[in-house]
N, C-alpha and C positions, 0 to 999 in steps of 0.2 A: 743409609745403612751400609752401602758398599764402602764408602770412605772410612766410616767408623770401624768397620771390621778389619780393614787393612791396617789401620793404626794400632788396633788391639793386637793383630797378628805380629806387627813389628815389635811391639812391646814384649810379647811372649818370647821372641827369639833374641832379645837384646843381650842375654848372657851367653848365647851359643858361640861356639868357636867361629871366628871369621873364616870365610872361605880360603883366604890366603894362608891361614895357619894349618890347614889340613895337611896330613902327612903326604909325602911324595907318592904319586900315583903309581901303582904296579901296572905297567902297560900291558900285561897279559891277563889282567883280571878286571872284572866289572861287577859292581853291586847295583842291582836294580830294585827299586822300591815298588811294592804293590799294595793296594788298599786291602785286598782280601786274600786269605790263605785258601788254597783249593782244598776241597774235602778229600780228594785223592788225586792220582795222576794218570788215570786211564781215560783218555778222551773219547773212547768208544762206549763209555758206560756212565756218563754223567752230563748234566745240563749246565754246570757252573762254568762261566767264562774264565774263571781263574785257572781252571785246568789247562785251557788252551793258551792262556797267557804265559804259562811256564813251558808247555810242551810243544806247541805248534812249530814245526820246521826245525826245532832244536833237538828234540828227542825222537819224534815220530815224523814219518813222511807218508804221503798218500800217492795215488797214481798220478794225479796232477797237483799243481801247487798254485796258490793265489799270491800274487806279488803285491807290493805296496800300492800299485795303481788299481788293484782289483782285477787284473788280467789273469787269465788262465795260462800257465806256463808249464813246461815239463817237470815232473816230479820223479817218482820211481819209474814211470813210463817216459822214455826219452822221446817217443813220438807215437802217433795213433792215426787211424783212418776211421771215417764214419761212412756207413753205407748210404746210398742215395735216398733210401726211405727213412733214414734217421733212426733205424732200429738196431743196427749192429755196430759196435765199437770194438775195433781191434787195437789192443795196446801192445806196444813193443817195449819190453822192460830193459832196464839197464843191467848189464852183466857185471859180475864180480862184487855184488853188494852183499854185505854181511850184517847181521844183527849184532848188537852190543855184546851178546854172550858168545859170539863166534859162529853161530849157526848161519847157514847160507840162506839167502833170500832167492825165491824163484816164483814161478807162476802159481804153484800150489798154495803158497802163502796168500796170494791175492784172492784165489778162489775161497780159501778158508775164511779170510777176513770179510769178504762180501757176503758169503753165505751166513756167517755168524751174525752180521749186522742186520740181515733181513729175515733171519730165522724166527720161529715161533717163540723161542726163549730169549730173544734179543732185548737188551735193556738200553739200546742206543737211544740217545735223546732225540736224534733226527732219523728215526727209522723210516720216515717218509721219503728220505733221499734215495732209498734202495727199493721202494715199492714197485717201480716200473721194471725192475730186473726180472727177466724170464729165466734165463740160463746163464751160467758162467762156465766157459770151456777153456781148457789149457792144451792147445795143440802141441806145444813144446814148452820146455822150462822157461823160455823168455817171451812167450806170447800168451796173451789172455784175450779171449773173445767173449764180450758181454753182449747178449741179445736182450732187447727190451720188448715188453708186451705192447708198448705204445711209445710214441716219440716223447722226449723229455728235453725241452730247450735249456734246462738248467743242469743237465747231467754232468757235463765236464766240469762245471763250476762246483757242483756238489761233491764230485769225486776229489776235489782239492781241499775239502774241509777236513778238520781234525776228526770229525765224526767218522770219516772214511779212512782214517789212518790204517795202514796195513800192519797188522800184528801177526805174530807167529803162534802156531798152536802150542809150541813148547813153553811160551811165557804169557799167553793171553790172560790166564786166570790170576796171575800175580802182578799184573801191571799197575794195579791201584797203588801199591806200596813200593814195588820194585820195578819200575817201568823199563822195558827193553824194546828199543826201536832200532831204526837204521840211520838215524840222524847224525849230524856232525858232533853232537855232544852226548855224553853218557851220564846217567844218573849216578851221583856220588853219595849224597846223604840228605836226609830230611830231619831237621830239628823242629819238632812240632811246636807250633805257636811262634816260630821265629824265622826260619829260612829253609829253602831248598837249594842245594848246591849241585851244579853240573860241571863236569870236566870235559875237556877236549877228547874226542874219540880219535885215538891215534891210528885206527884202521879205516878211517873214513875214505871213501873212494877218491875224493879230490884232495890231494896233499896240501893245497893252498887254503883249504877251508876246514875249520874256522880260523880266524886270526887269534882269538882269545884262547887262553888255557883254562880259565875258570870263570864261571858265571854264578853269582849268588843272587837269589831272589829273596829279598827281605820283606816281611809282611808288617805293615804299619797302617793301622786303621784310623788313628786319631789325626785330624788335620794339622794341629799344632805340632805334633810329633813328626809328621811328614815334612813340614817346613824346616824344623830343626835338623832333621836327618840330612836334608839336601844342603842346607847352608853350612853345616859342620863338616861335610865331606863323608859322613857315614854311609851315604848312598851316592852313587855317581849319576844316577838317572831315575826319574820318576815319570815313566811314559804316560801314566794316567793319574795325574795329581788330583787328589780330592780337595785339596786346599786351594780352590780357585781364587779365593780372596787374596792369596799370596802372590799371584802372578805379576802384578805391577811391581812388587818389591824385587822379584827375581829378574824381571825384564830390565830393571834399572842397573843391575849388577852384571858387568861384562864377563864375570866368571862363568855365567850360565848362558845357555841357549834356551829360549822359550818358543815353542811352536804350538799353536792351537789349530788342530786339524779336525777332520770329521770322523765319525764312527757310524756303525750300523745300529746304534742303540736307540730304538724308539722307547722313550720313557713314558710310562702310562700309570695313571691311577687305576689299577685293575679292580674290577668289580665282579663279585661272584653272582653271575647271571642266573644261577640255579637256586639262589636263596632269596627269600622275601626280605625286604621289599625290592631288591635289585632285579628281580625277575620281571618287574614292570618297567617298560621302556620309558614311561613318563618320569619315573624316579631317576633313571640313568641320565635322561636329558636334563632333568632339573639339576643334578650334580654337575653336569658339564657347563650349564649356565652359571652356576654358583662359583666355579673355580676361575680365578684370573691367572691364566698360565704365565703371563709376563711377570706378574709379581712373584710367582714361584721360581721362575728363571732368575730374576734379580736377587731374590732372597736366598735361594739354595745354591745357585751357581754364580752369583755376583755378576749376572748379565751375560755369562757365556752359555750359549745354547740357542737353538733355533726352534721356534714354536711349530708344532705340528697339529693337524686336525684329524689325522687318521694314522694307521700303522704303516708308514712308508717313509723312507729316507728322502729328504728334499733333493739330494744330489743324484738320485737314481732316475733313469729314464722311465717315464710313466707316472711320475709324481703329480698329484693333483693337490692344489692348495685348498684345504677344507677348513682352515682355521676360522673362517667367518661363519661357519654353520651354527656354532653355539657361542655367540658373543657373550662377554661377561655381563650378566643381567640378573641380579639378585631378585628383582621383582618378578621376572618371568620364572625363575627357579621356584619361588614361593607359590606362584600360581599353579605350576605343574605338580608340586607336592600336594597342594590342596585337591587338585583334580584326582590324584591317585589315592586320596583318603588320608593324607597326613598333613592337615593344615597346621599342626603344631610341630611338625618335623618328626624325627625319630632318633633313637640311640643306635650306635653301631661301634664296631671295633676296627681300628686300622692297625695291621701288623706290619712293622717296618723292618726290613733287613738292614745289615750294617752300613752299606754305602752312604757316604755323606749326603749325596743328593736326595736319598730316600729319607734319612732321619730329619734333615732340615726341611725338605719339601713337605713331609708329613705334618710338621708343626704348623707350617704356613697354611696348608690346605685345611687342617682342623679348624684354624681360626676363621678361614673364609666360609666354611660350611656352617659354622656356628651362627654366622650372620643370617642364615636362612632357616635356622632351627634344627639342623642336623648336628647332633652332639656326638663327637667321636672320642672314644677312649683309645689312647695311643699305647701300643704294646711293642716296644723294641725287641727284636729277636736276633740271635746270632745266626750265622749263615746255615749251618747244618740243620738246626730246628726249623728254620724257614723253608728250606728245601723239602724237608720231610712233612711238615704240617701243612704248609700253604701250597707249594708247588705240586707235591705228590699227593698229599691227603685232601687237598681242596677244602680245607677247613679254615675259612676266613670270610670276612665281609669285604674288606678293602685292603689293598697293599700298594706299594709303589716299587716299581722295578724297571730296569732298562733291558729290553730284549735285543741282544747284540748280534744274533745270527743274521747274515745278509738275506734280504728278500724273503723274510720269514712270515709274510702275511698269511701263509697257508696254515699257521697254527690255529687260526679262527675256524678252520674246517676239521679240527681233530675232536672226535666225540668225547675223548677222555681228558681233554686239556683243562687246566685249572680255571679258565674263564667260565666253563659250563655254558657255552654259547652254542646254539644250534640254529642254522638258517638254511632252508632249501635253496633260497635265492643265491646266497653266497656259495653254497656247494656247487651250484650249476656253473657259476663263473669260474670257480677253481677247477672244475672238471674240464671245461673248455681250455683253460690256461694250461693244464697238464698235457693236453694233446696238441698244443700250439708251439711251433718252432719259430715262425717269422717274428723278428724283433718288433716290428711296427704293431702287429696285432697283439702281441704280448703286452706292449705298453698300454694299449687301449683297455685290455682286460684287467691289468693291474689297477688302472684308474677306476674301472667299474667295481672292483673288489674294495678299494678304499671307500668309495661312495656308500656301499652297502653297510659296512661296519660302522661308518660314521653316522649314517642315518639311524641305525639301530642303537647308537650310543653304547656299544658293547663295553667300552672303557672310556675314561676321561683321558684323552690324548694330550700330553703335556709338551714335551720337547724332544728334539734329537740331541742325544748326549754328545758333548764335545770331547775331543781328545786333547786334554791340556797336558802337554808334555814339557818337561824341563830336564836338561842334562848339562853336564859340565862341558865348557868350551874345550874343543879338541877331540871330543868323542864323535865319531861318524858312523853312519849306517843304521841308525834307529829310524823307525817309521814315523812319519808325521801324521799319516792317516791310518785308520783301522778298517780296511775292507772286510777283514775277518778278525775275531778276537785273537790277538797275538802280540808277543814281545819277541819277535824274530831277531835273534842276535847272531845269525849265521854270517852276516857281512859286517858286523860291528868291529871297530878297531879304534885305537888311539892314534892321533896324528903324531 
């Protein structure tokens, strides 16, 4: 299958402009390809990773920042101190910072942003990041003192997320369509269905940043069109190429650099635990035995992807390999279905969002489940309806999605999350984790949490999504790995 698809892909692009024929590159401009168009551009009010891929570090900044290695580095706070009991964080802010509309940034903006994110009316997708905050004080315009109700070992990391972006009260309500941040780029325009354009912020505090004058994010969902756009020079980089079958073609062409790195994207066949028959653990375990995850990886991602057995990234401390808990065993799957009262299987609907891995993976999984009597009707969905109906409305049987937030296993402890999963045992583990700062103990607790949701078969855990990046030779500064969802172009330049 892999080699056949590569040959077909090569045929598709046979008439495309050869890379050497592309127009001379404007060294102050870059065009970046993305699979999905964001629903809006406010990172504090949406769960779509595409929002972060456009805005993280480019338009918006947070108190801290996560770099390409996943380390916490200074952001709008140039330094900070933590009290001995781990409850008080004193952030010292950068001076002279301005928002894109000319308003000044100070401690009052930080207090506003954090209070807004944790408030009763918050629509922040990661409201849990702010749950431990007890008070936010501003002793002076460049100092913020955050006191927690309990220790939080992830607090500094979470404050570097895009969900913790510091927004101003003057522009917070209009950021979805006209984002105003403090970053090195300013929002220029959004051509719906096609592109978002950012321009260099001439008033950015560091006169040497950014190198580029203009950044264009182009939205191309079709894999063949992605490859055409890269090879013809219509885009300069595709940091997360959906057309993974095309990587061997691009690797053989010295015009391009190909890097396959890691992401935080645990890709799952999500099951609605609150809907029959998926409320029965025997059904969920049967589905796990019926799915051959390696075949899904080979067919949907052409071999690029790491199998997982729970909701945790293999490159993270605390990872436990649970891929052997449910070996591919159709006979065992049929036996469990019969035990649960479904000897002839059942009918269900799988709703698939636009990413290539979901659409291709859904077809493969539907065929695998049919072998044990589970008959799936496939419903492709565009991104906005999927977010509204599946993610927010919890109206689904099954779906496939990558959860790309780092260390987000806590989503299984959210009472209103779309999995509809509830476990006192898991809640107890997460409660202890939330109060634990020591890295060694946190790693053990992460392992315990992985074990619980794997044993409960909450979802069918498939693979860790790879970051398949390709860009034109001579382009520097793009991330090889994705410790957070981002297309950080603040350090990108042409040689």
